[in-house]
C-alpha positions in Angstrom: 24.2 2.0 -45.8 26.8 0.1 -43.7 24.2 -1.2 -41.3 21.9 -2.1 -44.1 24.6 -4.1 -46.0 25.7 -5.8 -42.8 22.1 -7.0 -42.1 21.6 -8.2 -45.7 24.9 -10.0 -45.7 24.1 -11.7 -42.3 20.6 -12.7 -43.6 22.0 -14.3 -46.7 24.7 -16.1 -44.7 22.2 -17.6 -42.2 19.1 -18.2 -44.4 20.6 -18.6 -47.9 18.3 -16.0 -49.5 17.2 -12.4 -49.6 14.6 -10.8 -47.4 12.8 -7.4 -47.4 14.3 -4.6 -45.4 12.1 -2.5 -43.0 13.1 0.2 -40.4 11.5 2.0 -37.6 12.8 4.9 -35.5 13.6 5.8 -32.0 12.0 9.0 -30.7 12.5 12.2 -28.8 9.8 14.2 -27.0 10.4 17.9 -27.3 8.0 18.8 -24.5 5.0 17.2 -22.6 6.4 14.9 -20.0 4.2 12.9 -17.5 1.2 14.3 -19.3 0.1 11.1 -21.1 -1.6 9.4 -18.1 -3.1 12.8 -17.1 -5.1 13.0 -20.4 -2.9 15.8 -21.7 -0.7 16.4 -24.8 2.7 15.0 -25.8 4.9 16.4 -28.6 7.2 13.7 -29.9 9.0 13.1 -33.2 10.8 10.1 -34.8 14.6 10.5 -35.1 17.3 9.3 -37.5 18.3 6.4 -35.2 16.5 3.2 -36.2 16.1 -0.5 -35.7 16.3 -2.2 -39.1 15.2 -5.8 -40.0 15.5 -8.0 -43.0 12.5 -10.4 -43.0 11.2 -13.2 -45.2 8.3 -15.7 -44.7 9.8 -19.2 -44.4 6.7 -21.4 -45.1 6.7 -23.0 -41.6 5.0 -22.3 -38.3 8.4 -21.3 -36.7 10.0 -17.8 -36.3 13.8 -17.7 -36.6 15.5 -14.5 -35.6 19.1 -13.4 -35.2 20.0 -10.2 -33.4 23.3 -8.8 -34.7 23.8 -6.4 -31.8 23.3 -8.9 -29.1 24.8 -11.8 -31.1 22.0 -14.1 -30.1 19.7 -16.4 -32.1 16.2 -17.6 -31.2 13.5 -19.9 -32.6 9.9 -19.9 -31.4 6.4 -21.0 -32.4 3.4 -18.8 -32.7 1.2 -20.3 -29.9 0.8 -18.5 -26.6 2.7 -21.2 -24.9 5.8 -20.8 -27.2 7.0 -17.6 -25.4 10.9 -17.5 -25.7 13.1 -17.1 -22.7 15.3 -14.2 -24.0 13.9 -10.8 -23.1 14.7 -9.2 -26.4 12.8 -12.0 -28.3 9.7 -11.4 -26.2 9.2 -8.1 -27.9 9.0 -9.8 -31.3 6.9 -12.8 -30.0 4.5 -10.3 -28.3 4.0 -8.4 -31.6 3.2 -11.7 -33.4 0.8 -12.8 -30.7 -1.0 -9.4 -30.5 -1.5 -9.4 -34.3 -3.0 -12.9 -34.1 -5.2 -12.0 -31.1 -6.7 -9.2 -33.2 -7.6 -11.6 -36.0 -4.5 -10.8 -38.1 -2.3 -13.3 -39.8 1.2 -14.3 -38.9 3.1 -17.3 -40.3 6.7 -18.4 -39.8 9.4 -16.1 -40.9 13.2 -15.6 -40.8 14.6 -12.3 -39.6 18.0 -10.5 -38.9 18.0 -7.1 -37.2 20.3 -4.5 -35.9 20.0 -0.9 -34.7 21.7 2.4 -33.9 19.2 3.6 -31.4 21.3 4.2 -28.2 20.2 1.9 -25.4 19.3 3.4 -22.0 19.2 7.0 -23.3 15.4 7.2 -23.2 15.0 7.0 -27.0 12.7 4.1 -27.0 14.6 1.4 -28.7 12.0 -1.2 -27.5 9.2 0.7 -29.3 11.3 0.9 -32.5 11.8 -2.9 -32.3 8.1 -3.5 -31.8 7.1 -1.1 -34.6 9.5 -2.4 -37.2 8.1 -6.0 -36.7 4.5 -4.8 -36.5 4.9 -2.8 -39.7 6.7 -5.6 -41.5 4.2 -8.4 -40.5 1.3 -6.1 -41.5 3.0 -5.7 -44.9 4.1 -9.3 -45.4 1.0 -11.2 -44.1 -1.9 -8.8 -43.9 -1.7 -6.6 -47.1 -1.4 -3.6 -44.8 -4.9 -4.0 -43.6 -4.1 -3.1 -40.0 -4.2 0.7 -39.6 -1.3 2.6 -38.1 -2.9 3.4 -34.7 -3.6 -0.3 -34.3 0.1 -1.0 -35.0 1.0 1.4 -32.2 -1.4 -0.3 -29.9 0.0 -3.7 -30.8 3.4 -2.4 -29.6 1.9 -1.0 -26.4 0.1 -4.2 -25.7 3.3 -6.2 -26.3 4.9 -4.1 -23.5 2.0 -4.7 -21.2 1.3 -8.3 -21.8 4.8 -9.8 -22.6 7.4 -7.5 -21.2 5.9 -6.3 -17.9 5.9 -2.5 -18.7 2.7 -0.6 -18.3 3.7 2.2 -20.7 1.6 4.8 -22.5 1.1 4.9 -26.2 3.5 7.8 -27.0 6.7 5.8 -27.9 5.0 3.4 -30.3 2.9 6.2 -31.8 6.0 8.3 -32.6 7.8 5.3 -34.0 4.9 4.4 -36.3 3.7 7.9 -37.3 7.0 9.8 -37.5 7.4 12.2 -40.4 10.6 13.9 -41.5 10.9 17.5 -40.4 7.7 17.3 -38.3 6.9 16.9 -34.7 3.4 15.5 -33.7 1.1 16.8 -31.0 -0.8 13.8 -29.7 -3.9 14.3 -27.6 -3.6 11.4 -25.1 -7.3 11.6 -24.3 -8.9 11.7 -27.8 -5.9 10.2 -29.7 -6.2 12.9 -32.3 -2.9 14.2 -33.5 -1.5 16.9 -35.7 1.8 17.4 -37.5 3.8 20.6 -36.8 6.8 21.7 -39.0 10.1 21.4 -37.3 13.2 22.4 -39.2 14.9 24.9 -36.9 17.3 26.7 -39.2 20.3 27.9 -37.3 19.6 25.4 -34.4 20.2 21.7 -33.8 18.8 19.2 -31.4 21.4 17.6 -29.2 20.9 15.0 -26.5 23.4 14.9 -23.6 23.2 11.4 -22.0 24.3 11.4 -18.4 24.8 7.6 -18.6 23.3 7.3 -15.1 20.1 5.7 -13.9 19.1 6.0 -10.3 17.1 3.0 -9.0 14.7 4.3 -6.5 13.0 2.2 -3.8 9.3 1.8 -4.3 7.3 2.9 -7.3 8.0 6.6 -7.9 6.0 6.7 -11.1 3.0 5.1 -9.5 3.1 7.5 -6.5 3.1 10.5 -8.8 0.3 9.1 -10.8 -1.7 8.5 -7.6 -1.1 12.1 -6.5 -2.5 13.4 -9.8 -5.5 11.0 -9.6 -6.3 12.2 -6.0 -6.3 15.9 -7.0 -8.4 15.2 -10.2 -11.0 13.3 -8.1 -11.0 16.1 -5.5 -11.8 18.6 -8.3 -14.4 16.4 -9.8 -12.5 15.8 -13.0 -11.6 12.4 -14.6 -8.0 13.6 -15.2 -6.0 16.8 -14.6 -6.4 17.6 -18.3 -9.6 19.6 -17.4 -8.2 21.3 -14.3 -7.1 24.9 -14.1 -4.5 26.5 -11.8 -7.3 28.6 -10.2 -9.2 25.4 -9.3 -6.0 23.9 -7.9 -5.3 26.9 -5.8 -8.9 26.8 -4.4 -8.3 23.4 -2.8 -4.7 24.0 -1.8 -5.5 23.8 2.0 -7.4 20.6 1.5 -4.6 18.5 -0.1 -1.1 17.6 0.8 1.8 19.9 -0.3 3.2 17.0 -2.3 -0.1 16.4 -4.2 -0.3 20.2 -4.8 3.1 20.3 -6.4 2.6 17.3 -8.6 -0.7 18.8 -9.9 0.8 22.2 -10.4 3.5 20.8 -12.7 1.0 18.8 -14.8 -1.4 21.7 -15.3 1.5 24.0 -16.2 2.9 21.4 -18.6 -0.4 21.1 -20.5 -0.2 24.8 -21.4 3.5 24.7 -22.2 2.9 22.1 -24.9 0.2 24.3 -26.5 2.5 27.4 -26.3 5.3 25.5 -28.0 3.0 24.4 -30.9 2.0 28.1 -31.4 5.6 29.2 -31.3 6.7 26.6 -33.9 4.1 27.8 -36.3 5.6 31.3 -36.0 9.2 30.0 -36.1 9.7 31.5 -32.7 12.4 29.2 -31.2 13.2 31.5 -28.3 9.7 30.8 -26.8 10.2 27.1 -27.5 13.5 27.2 -25.5 12.0 29.2 -22.6 9.2 26.6 -22.2 11.7 23.8 -22.3 13.6 25.4 -19.4 10.3 25.9 -17.5 9.5 22.2 -18.0 12.9 21.2 -16.5 12.3 23.4 -13.5 8.9 21.9 -13.0 10.1 18.3 -13.4 13.0 19.0 -11.0 11.3 21.0 -8.2 7.5 20.2 -8.4 7.5 16.7 -9.9 10.8 15.7 -8.4 11.9 13.3 -11.1 15.2 14.9 -12.0 18.5 14.2 -10.3 21.7 16.0 -9.5 23.5 15.0 -12.7 20.6 16.2 -15.0 20.2 19.5 -13.1 23.9 20.0 -13.5 23.6 19.5 -17.3 20.7 21.9 -17.4 22.7 24.6 -15.6 25.6 24.2 -18.0 23.2 24.6 -20.9 22.0 27.9 -19.4 25.6 29.1 -18.8 26.5 28.3 -22.5 23.5 30.3 -23.8 21.7 27.2 -25.1 18.2 28.2 -26.4 16.3 25.5 -24.5 17.2 22.5 -22.3 15.3 20.0 -20.2 15.4 16.5 -18.8 13.7 14.1 -21.3 11.8 11.0 -20.4 10.5 9.5 -17.1 13.3 10.8 -15.0 15.9 9.8 -12.4 18.6 9.6 -15.0 18.9 9.5 -18.7 19.5 12.6 -20.8 18.7 16.2 -21.4 17.4 17.4 -24.8 18.9 20.7 -25.9 17.9 23.2 -28.6 21.3 24.7 -29.5 22.3 27.5 -31.9 24.7 26.3 -34.5 27.4 28.8 -33.5 27.2 27.7 -29.8 27.3 24.0 -30.5 31.0 23.3 -30.3 31.5 25.3 -27.1 28.4 23.7 -25.4 29.5 20.1 -26.2 33.1 20.8 -25.1 32.0 22.5 -21.9 29.3 20.0 -21.0 31.7 17.1 -21.6 34.6 18.5 -19.6 32.7 19.8 -16.6 30.5 16.7 -16.3 33.6 14.4 -16.5 35.5 16.5 -14.0 32.5 16.3 -11.5 31.2 12.8 -12.0 34.2 10.8 -13.3 32.8 9.8 -16.7 32.0 11.8 -19.8 28.4 12.1 -21.0 27.4 10.7 -24.4 26.5 13.3 -27.1 23.9 12.4 -29.7 22.9 14.8 -32.5 19.4 13.9 -33.7 17.4 14.9 -36.8 13.6 14.5 -37.0 12.9 11.8 -39.5 10.4 9.3 -40.8 8.9 6.5 -38.7 8.2 2.9 -39.7 8.7 2.2 -43.4 9.8 -0.3 -46.0 13.4 0.5 -47.1 
């Protein structure tokens, strides 16, 4: 309520009236990493960390927005040439433009927003920002005529066309479609999805943020993607989604060791997502945890997107008896996601904090997360 009251108070102070409050969530991905561009499955959920905005049409052709967290104000028009200079404002401008380009309606509005999605932890604060404005402008100006998948695509296109990030659809999808106590298995090829119950009694989800980000020379993501594409083409498949481990082994001598390792991880990860879905239906959290550890091993050794700090946190999780732990997100820094039994929680957090700080000179950040609803009107 504190954030809500702060936003409403700031809106009233700046614009002299009351707006309508909307919120959209950050996200976690329990399993299914680097599978989206390989036509596979991802398994995200929205979390109880949100971007919240108070918004009201202002009867002009100008958008006026204040960000509480950045303490910055911007005004911009709605033509393609009106793009604002501030990077954070480009997300909002892009959403407006993508709605207009699709034949939707956007007129001038006033907005104040803030959030508690941690920045830089891999929880997709940018997707939450896009989704809250896409959802709100659909409600305020378009009578909710734009369907939810299109709202997610509007956020994705904003990243591509206005923010210079060629992201997949998962982050925006999770932010828009999130449902309390449920994770979602999204088929990145067909775009079909299914909700799976997630209320792990006796466990909690904990993110341990290393607070490091390694800048690598070149384009590590693109290189991995190219490896996967080469192997898929060699096998006669459009993506690795249709490849089997037997097929991969049959061409092992004809491809590089690096390409073989990259493909081995992706093909294994496809099956791990399906195994976790089956395990959740049965309430079998031990299997969920085992697959999480296997994913970390694959991301670290075969896909090589982990780093020393994240491997260290994963080892601590094992030592503390944590049910499941893995690197979450694209890699090279960020956080681990951990499925921890309630009675082991205090010791795990204490041990991880103390050992990490002793080794790396700064404490990791700890975030407890609860699976919650996605974009909504407050």
